[in-house]
C-alpha positions in Angstrom: -21.8 43.9 -5.9 -20.5 42.5 -9.2 -23.1 42.0 -11.9 -24.2 38.4 -12.4 -25.0 39.1 -16.1 -22.6 37.4 -18.5 -21.7 39.1 -21.8 -19.3 38.6 -24.6 -16.9 41.0 -22.8 -16.7 38.7 -19.7 -15.8 35.6 -21.7 -12.1 35.6 -22.1 -9.7 33.0 -23.6 -7.5 31.0 -21.3 -4.0 29.9 -22.4 -4.1 26.1 -23.1 -1.3 25.5 -20.7 -3.5 26.9 -18.0 -6.7 25.2 -19.1 -6.4 22.4 -16.6 -7.0 24.9 -13.8 -10.5 25.3 -15.0 -11.5 21.8 -13.9 -12.3 21.2 -10.3 -9.8 18.4 -9.5 -9.9 16.7 -6.1 -8.3 18.1 -3.0 -4.6 18.1 -2.6 -3.6 14.9 -0.9 -0.6 13.4 0.8 0.3 10.0 -0.6 2.1 7.7 1.8 3.8 4.5 0.8 5.9 1.8 2.5 7.7 -1.4 1.7 10.1 -3.6 3.7 10.4 -0.9 6.5 11.0 2.0 4.1 8.4 4.7 4.1 7.8 8.0 2.3 5.2 10.7 1.7 4.6 13.2 -1.1 2.0 15.8 -2.1 -0.3 15.1 -5.1 -2.9 17.4 -6.6 -4.1 15.4 -9.6 -6.5 12.7 -8.2 -10.1 11.8 -8.6 -12.7 9.1 -7.8 -13.2 6.6 -10.5 -16.0 4.3 -9.4 -18.0 3.7 -6.2 -18.8 0.0 -6.1 -16.2 -1.2 -5.8 -14.6 2.1 -4.8 -11.8 3.0 -7.1 -9.6 6.1 -7.5 -7.1 7.5 -10.1 -4.0 9.4 -9.2 -1.0 10.8 -11.0 2.4 9.9 -9.5 5.6 11.0 -11.3 7.9 8.2 -12.1 10.9 10.0 -10.6 9.4 10.0 -7.1 10.6 7.7 -4.2 6.9 7.3 -3.2 6.2 5.7 -6.5 9.1 3.3 -6.2 7.7 2.1 -2.8 4.1 2.0 -4.3 5.2 -0.2 -7.1 7.3 -2.5 -4.9 4.4 -3.0 -2.4 1.4 -2.8 -4.7 -0.3 -0.5 -2.2 -0.4 3.1 -0.9 -2.5 5.4 1.2 -4.2 8.7 0.4 -4.3 11.2 3.3 -6.6 14.2 2.8 -5.0 17.2 4.7 -6.9 20.3 5.8 -6.4 24.0 6.0 -4.6 23.8 9.4 -2.0 21.7 7.7 -1.2 23.9 4.7 2.3 24.8 5.7 3.1 21.1 6.3 1.7 20.2 2.9 4.1 22.7 1.3 7.0 21.2 3.2 6.1 17.7 2.2 5.6 18.7 -1.4 8.9 20.7 -1.7 11.2 18.0 -0.2 12.5 14.7 -1.6 12.5 11.5 0.3 15.1 10.0 -2.0 17.6 12.7 -0.9 17.3 11.4 2.7 18.4 7.9 1.9 21.6 7.0 3.9 21.0 9.9 6.3 19.5 10.1 9.7 16.6 10.2 9.7 16.4 8.3 6.4 12.8 9.1 5.5 10.6 12.2 5.1 8.0 11.1 7.7 10.6 11.1 10.4 12.5 14.1 9.1 9.4 16.3 9.1 8.3 14.8 12.5 4.9 13.8 11.0 2.8 11.9 13.5 1.2 8.8 12.0 -0.9 5.8 12.9 -1.2 2.3 11.5 -3.4 1.5 8.5 -5.6 -1.6 8.7 -5.1 -3.1 5.2 -1.9 -1.6 3.8 1.7 -1.1 5.1 1.8 2.7 4.4 1.4 4.9 7.4 -1.6 7.2 7.8 -0.9 10.8 8.8 -2.5 12.2 11.9 -4.5 15.5 11.7 -5.9 14.9 8.2 -9.6 14.8 7.6 -9.8 11.6 5.5 -7.8 8.5 4.7 -8.1 6.0 1.9 -6.1 2.7 1.9 -5.5 1.7 -1.7 -4.4 -1.4 -3.6 -3.0 -0.8 -7.1 -4.9 -2.2 -10.1 -1.9 -3.1 -12.4 -2.1 -1.1 -15.6 1.6 -1.0 -16.7 0.9 0.9 -20.0 -0.9 3.8 -18.5 1.4 3.9 -15.5 4.5 4.2 -17.7 3.0 6.4 -20.4 0.9 8.8 -18.3 2.1 8.3 -14.7 -1.5 7.4 -13.9 -2.3 4.9 -11.3 -5.7 3.2 -10.8 -6.4 1.7 -7.4 -9.2 0.0 -5.4 -10.0 1.5 -2.0 -9.8 -1.3 0.5 -10.5 0.8 3.7 -11.5 4.4 4.3 -11.9 6.7 7.3 -12.9 10.3 7.9 -13.0 12.9 10.7 -16.7 13.0 11.7 -16.5 16.7 12.4 -16.0 17.3 8.7 -17.6 14.3 7.0 -20.5 12.2 8.0 -23.5 10.5 6.3 -21.7 10.6 3.0 -21.2 14.4 3.0 -18.6 17.0 3.7 -19.7 19.7 6.2 -17.3 22.3 7.5 -19.5 24.8 9.3 -17.9 25.6 12.6 -14.6 23.9 11.6 -12.9 26.2 9.1 -9.5 24.7 9.8 -10.7 21.3 8.7 -11.6 22.5 5.2 -9.8 20.5 2.4 -7.0 22.2 0.4 -7.2 22.6 -3.4 -3.9 23.6 -5.0 -3.9 26.1 -7.8 -0.1 26.8 -8.3 2.9 28.3 -6.6 1.8 27.3 -3.1 -1.6 29.0 -3.5 -4.6 27.0 -2.3 -8.3 27.5 -2.1 -10.7 25.8 0.2 -14.4 24.8 -0.2 -16.8 27.6 0.6 -20.5 27.6 1.5 -22.5 24.5 0.9 -25.7 24.9 -1.2 -28.7 22.6 -0.8 -31.1 22.3 -3.7 -34.8 21.5 -3.6 -35.5 18.0 -4.8 -39.1 17.4 -6.0 
């Protein structure tokens, strides 16, 4: 068993261009968007909760993406939280371009990858089946930070979760390893949440 004792020898510098990997960002998500019958989906790793009442989130969406074009046109989008069982699909979504399908048959990534969906209740974007959570989002317009940092703020207007993995406000994966959320590190490598730890509250 490795020694739990920390020493000067165990503290090593991390290159600054890798420092972001030290922070526990949110799970890798699939962002779906739709406007006037056009739909797309992309993978995004940089996302986080921002507030809880009202519920708000922040997410980074590159300005070159087709998903962002549809998000900005509609003012809404959906966050789909995929699970371990969907890792290969997440890589396919993240390594393909919806814009390159325009004018072709099928003309969108959802159809091209044969991704089953169901209808959202508050936004036009489709929700992806098989995920463990879904958040329907309305963009809070912040043009400066959207253009300067590709950062979008949004209010969550509806949310759902698979009760096998999330209930009573908590994630719980025991007995359902394939439903564990995915956290992307780099180069197609993910880690998933491990054992939960309950602390004593006096």
